[in-house]
C-alpha positions, 0 to 999 in steps of 0.5 A, a space after each residue: 400136357 397143355 399148360 392151361 391144365 395147370 393154371 389156377 383160377 387166379 392165373 398162377 400155376 398149380 402146385 398140385 393137380 387132381 389127386 394131390 400129385 405135385 407138378 414140376 415145370 420146365 422152362 425154355 432154357 431147360 430149368 426145372 422150376 416150382 409153381 411159384 417161379 413158373 408164375 413170375 414174369 420172365 424173359 422168353 428164355 425162362 418162359 414155361 414151356 411144359 409141365 407134368 405131374 411128378 409121380 416118382 423120383 428124388 426130391 428136386 430143388 427149384 433151379 430158379 429160386 433155389 428154395 422150393 423142394 419139389 417132392 414126388 408123389 411116390 418118392 424115389 423108387 430107385 432108393 426104396 421109395 424114400 
């Protein structure tokens, strides 16, 4: 999806989209990151190149800050939805 869809009115990146679905961001160098880290100024290797709603899967730890846990909307369906 186009990254403009995930921008907030203040110019940052959204943590959720319509319906409350969590969003996960991907960088040029292959990291999976949270919305806060996506909004930070970085060099070209860490530029955000893609984003998508995170519907299902295990909890993800932001690979940049190592603090934010990104939870999927429906849980890890391969693990009983937990």
